[in-house]
C-alpha positions in Angstrom: 65.5 115.3 91.0 63.4 112.2 91.8 61.5 111.6 95.0 64.0 108.8 95.9 66.9 111.2 95.6 65.1 113.9 97.7 64.3 111.3 100.4 68.0 110.1 100.4 69.2 113.7 100.8 66.8 114.3 103.6 68.0 111.1 105.3 71.7 112.2 105.0 70.9 115.6 106.4 69.0 114.1 109.3 71.9 111.7 110.0 74.5 114.5 109.9 72.3 116.6 112.2 72.2 113.9 114.8 76.0 113.6 114.6 76.4 117.4 115.0 74.2 117.2 118.1 76.5 114.5 119.6 79.5 116.7 119.0 77.9 119.8 120.6 76.9 117.7 123.6 80.4 116.1 123.9 83.0 118.5 122.3 85.9 116.2 123.1 84.7 114.0 120.2 86.3 116.6 117.8 89.7 116.2 119.4 89.5 112.5 119.5 88.2 112.3 115.9 91.1 114.5 114.6 93.7 112.5 116.6 92.4 109.3 115.1 92.3 110.8 111.6 95.9 112.0 111.9 96.9 108.5 112.9 95.3 106.7 109.9 95.2 109.5 107.2 97.8 107.9 105.0 96.5 104.3 105.3 94.9 102.9 102.1 91.8 102.0 104.1 91.7 105.1 106.2 87.9 105.4 106.3 87.5 102.0 107.8 90.3 102.4 110.4 89.0 105.8 111.4 85.4 104.7 111.7 86.3 101.6 113.7 88.5 103.4 116.2 86.1 106.3 116.5 83.3 103.9 117.1 85.2 102.1 119.8 86.4 105.2 121.7 83.3 107.5 121.5 79.5 107.3 121.4 79.7 108.0 117.6 78.9 104.6 116.0 79.8 104.3 112.4 78.6 100.9 111.0 80.8 98.7 108.8 78.6 99.6 105.9 79.2 103.3 105.6 76.2 105.4 104.7 76.5 108.5 102.5 76.5 110.7 105.6 79.3 108.5 107.2 81.4 108.9 104.1 80.8 112.7 104.0 81.8 113.0 107.7 85.0 110.8 107.2 86.0 112.8 104.1 85.5 116.1 105.9 87.5 114.9 108.9 90.4 113.9 106.7 90.2 117.2 104.8 90.3 119.1 108.1 93.4 117.2 109.2 95.1 117.7 105.8 94.3 121.4 106.1 96.0 121.6 109.5 99.2 120.0 108.2 99.2 122.2 105.2 99.3 125.3 107.4 102.7 124.2 108.9 
């Protein structure tokens, strides 16, 4: 693995850690995020819609240009919502 790849992975981990801190300090973000994901899950541009609405309703700010950490979070959020619906 190159130095650039290692630095990128470190940056992604740091960004995800900051997000997790926000969620622990404001647990209602989880509920809001899942509600937003449910609403936009089947949209062709779900990541953009979820990111925009989440950014407007919470202190989680996802920029228009999604980083690797942003994409990981959005994909995980959609997976969690899909898993919920699969249980029923």
